[in-house]
N, C-alpha and C positions, 0 to 999 in steps of 0.2 A: 491595380494589379492587371498585368497583361495576360494573354492566354497561356503562355509558357509558364509563368509564375503560378497561375491558377491550376494548371495540370500538375505541376510539381507539388503544390500543396495538397491537392486531392490524392496524388500518388502516396505521399507520406502519411496521409490520414488512413487510407484504406489498407495500407501495408503496415501500419503502426498501431495506434490506439484503437481504431475501429476494428481491426482484425483481432486484437487482444480482447476487446470488450464484447464483440458479437460472435466470435468464433469464425469458423470457415464460412466464407461468403456464400458458397453454394448451399451448404447445410442451413444457414440462416434464412436464405431466400426460399428454400424449400419449406421450412417451417412456416414462414409468412404465407406462402402460397396455399398451404394446407388449410390454415385458419381462414384466409380470405375466401377460399372456395366454399367453405361451410357457411360463411356469412352471406356471400352472394347467393348461394342456393336458398337460404332462408329468406333473403330479400325477394327473390323472384317468386317464391312460393306465397309469401304473404302480401307483397305489394306489386309484383310484376316489374319492379325497377329498384334501383338503389337510391335510398334517401340520404340526406345529410347525417341522420342518426346511424345509418349503416356504415357510413364513412368513419364516424367516430369509433364504432366497434372495430372497424378494420385498422384504424390507427392504434387503438388500444391493443389489438392483437400484435401489431408490429412491435410495440414496446414489450409485450409479453414474450414474443419469440426471442427478442434480444436479451431479456432478463433471464431466460432459460440458460443462457451461456454465462451470465454474470449477475447473480442475485444481489450483489452488493451495490448495484448502480442506483444511487439515490435519485439521479436524474430520471432514470427509467420509471421508478416508482412514482415520482412526482408527475411525470408526463401522463401516466395511466390515470392518476386522480384527475388531472386536468381534462383529459378526453372524456372521462365519465361525467364530469360536471358540465362540459359543453354539450354532451349528448342529452343530458337531462334538460338543459335549457332549450335544446332543439325540439323536445317533445311539445312544448307549448307553441313554439313557432310553427311547427309542421301542422299542428291541430288547427291553428288559426288559418293557415293556407287551405287546408282541406275543407274547413267550414265555409270559407269564402267561395271556394270552387263549387261546393255543393249548393250554396245559396245562388250563385250565378247560374248554374245549370238548372236549378229548380225554377228560377225566374224565366229562363229561356223556354222551358217546357210549357209553362202556363200561358204563354203568348199565343 
């Protein structure tokens, strides 16, 4: 697909099915921004940075914001389940990383 074909396809999507499924683009992105701002604020308060788990929350909120316009979107509901499962999996992974970092820093201090 060349760039013109790509742009034509994108144009038909954002002016067709996407517009129908997600509603007005500005309103949809405003809902997404509202939720993401809350998640980022919480991330900064608890961690000082955004973790992969925070990103799964943000992506879940993206799907939520879209579903608010179309509650019948099976794909949206399935994606929300998927992001929740990924977020849960990341709990263990992030804990392993944090434990390794603590161990490394603890060994550095004892030298």
